[in-house]
C-alpha positions, 0 to 999 in steps of 0.5 A, spaced: 192 103 313 188 106 319 190 105 326 182 106 327 178 101 324 174 104 318 166 103 317 164 100 310 164 105 305 170 109 308 176 108 304 183 110 308 189 113 304 195 116 305 196 123 300 203 125 299 203 133 299 209 137 299 208 139 306 207 132 309 204 125 308 197 126 310 192 120 312 185 121 309 179 118 309 174 118 303 167 117 302 162 117 296 164 118 288 171 121 286 168 126 282 163 128 287 162 135 290 167 135 295 166 136 303 172 137 307 171 135 314 176 137 320 176 134 326 177 137 333 183 136 338 184 129 342 181 126 336 182 124 328 178 124 322 175 117 325 170 121 328 166 124 322 165 117 319 158 116 320 156 123 317 161 122 311 156 116 310 150 120 310 152 125 305 147 126 300 148 123 293 153 126 289 158 128 295 165 126 296 167 126 303 174 128 305 177 127 312 184 128 313 188 127 320 191 134 321 198 135 323 199 132 330 194 127 330 192 120 327 196 117 322 198 123 318 206 124 318 209 126 325 211 133 324 211 139 329 206 144 329 209 151 329 205 154 334 207 161 333 204 161 326 197 160 329 193 156 325 198 157 319 201 150 319 194 147 319 191 152 313 197 151 309 197 143 310 189 143 308 191 147 302 196 143 300 192 137 300 186 140 296 191 142 291 194 134 291 187 132 290 186 137 285 180 140 289 179 147 287 173 149 291 170 145 297 164 145 302 168 145 309 166 143 316 170 143 322 168 141 330 171 144 336 178 146 334 177 144 327 171 149 327 176 155 329 180 152 323 174 153 318 174 160 320 181 161 318 180 157 312 175 162 310 180 168 311 185 164 307 183 160 301 181 166 297 174 163 295 175 156 295 170 155 301 163 153 298 160 153 305 163 153 312 160 149 318 162 150 325 160 145 330 161 147 337 167 151 335 173 154 339 173 161 339 177 165 333 180 169 339 183 163 341 182 158 347 183 161 354 186 167 356 181 172 353 175 176 356 169 180 353 166 179 346 172 182 343 177 177 345 181 182 350 187 178 353 187 178 360 194 179 361 200 182 356 203 175 356 197 171 355 197 167 361 192 162 362 192 159 355 197 154 351 200 148 353 201 149 360 193 149 362 192 142 360 192 137 366 199 133 365 196 126 367 191 126 361 197 126 355 201 121 359 195 116 360 194 118 352 201 116 351 200 110 355 194 107 351 190 107 358 183 105 356 181 104 364 177 109 368 182 109 374 183 116 374 176 120 375 180 127 372 184 125 367 183 118 364 182 118 356 175 114 357 173 118 363 174 125 359 171 123 353 165 120 356 164 125 361 165 131 356 165 129 349 158 128 349 152 129 354 152 123 359 149 118 360 150 117 352 155 113 350 156 112 342 156 105 339 163 106 336 166 108 343 172 103 343 174 106 336 173 113 338 177 112 344 183 109 340 182 115 335 183 120 341 189 116 343 192 117 336 194 124 338 202 125 338 204 127 345 210 130 347 213 137 350 213 140 343 207 136 341 201 135 345 200 138 350 206 143 348 211 147 351 209 153 356 213 158 360 212 160 367 208 167 368 208 172 374 200 172 372 195 167 374 195 162 373 202 162 372 203 159 366 204 162 359 204 159 352 210 156 349 212 155 341 210 148 339 204 144 339 196 145 338 194 148 344 199 153 343 197 154 336 190 156 339 193 161 344 190 168 343 198 170 343 198 167 336 192 167 332 193 174 330 190 176 324 185 171 324 179 175 326 180 181 321 182 176 315 175 172 316 171 178 317 174 181 311 174 175 306 173 178 299 169 172 298 164 170 304 161 163 304 154 162 308 156 160 315 152 154 319 154 154 326 151 148 330 152 147 337 149 143 343 146 146 348 150 142 354 157 143 352 162 143 357 168 144 353 166 150 349 161 155 353 161 161 356 163 157 363 167 152 360 170 147 365 176 147 361 177 155 362 181 157 368 177 163 368 171 158 370 175 154 374 178 160 378 171 163 379 168 156 382 174 155 387 178 149 383 184 153 382 186 158 388 189 165 387 183 167 382 184 174 381 177 176 380 172 177 375 174 184 372 181 181 371 180 174 369 173 172 368 170 166 364 172 166 357 165 168 353 166 163 348 159 162 345 158 170 346 165 171 342 163 167 336 156 170 336 159 177 336 164 175 330 159 172 326 154 178 327 160 182 324 161 177 318 154 178 317 155 186 317 160 186 312 156 182 307 156 175 309 151 171 312 150 165 318 145 161 321 145 158 328 142 152 330 142 149 337 141 142 338 138 141 345 140 136 351 146 135 347 154 136 349 160 138 345 159 133 339 152 133 336 154 130 330 155 123 334 150 124 339 144 126 334 146 125 327 139 125 324 138 132 327 145 134 325 144 132 318 137 136 317 141 142 318 148 140 315 144 137 309 141 144 307 148 148 308 151 143 302 145 145 297 
């Protein structure tokens, strides 16, 4: 049923919901305490399998392929709703599975979605764990700890900021290392974890990466020209546009103001080059380093302080009655639960109690 081979102890099913048919991986007893796992961009639920199998006794792992990814029904993401399509899909999945409350853990893009779920699910989140999460202010196009847009049209975020060769090679199923900037295997092994680490399931995780739905209205999504550097602004479809600061809207207000505030665990690798205050996937960083010509300078378009924005947000959450813990795993990149699962579980296990 799953495009990616599953480990022993993992069950693959398609769950029919009123919104779409969702491919879901399960672990543990059906009557166990639910733990909802949310994957990041250019991956799928398969990335969580080892951690699902390490859950303490009495917990049930639930890991869906999000809309636009994996073996879930291929329906477009309306980016103008920000995280809305994913949040509504996940709520529909929980309803279909008759799950009233659940622990939630999300990685990268999935971490951003966790913030959205806390603000939207009205007390259904028992605890929230975010692993190297993207900023809730959106990916690209903002500055300062409060997520101030660099430009009114949010230039520098959305579908136009993705190297176009990367989705082309994904769609072609390219498993080589021929393109040093865009081969999926090169990107995965160079940025998902800290070299020279290579996971035991490298081939399966590469397959998982390439199950993302590719197209002008899918990944990376559409974009519009802009007179503001770097001359592209968000379109209206696909996951990268959905995470633009143009569309995330009330996510910050809803998270900080949530009536029920579950404890938040923030786990991050200290050597992450995707989500950081100097991300190699952010035009502010690339411009400052001279890789993209025409950079307008630090005042107009600095590197986005992604880690700083998340810490500032969580401090506001705590000031409004919530709580959070930050755990930094050393010598680790963007995916610490793959690179150092035992260290990750030492922190995550406590969050589940």
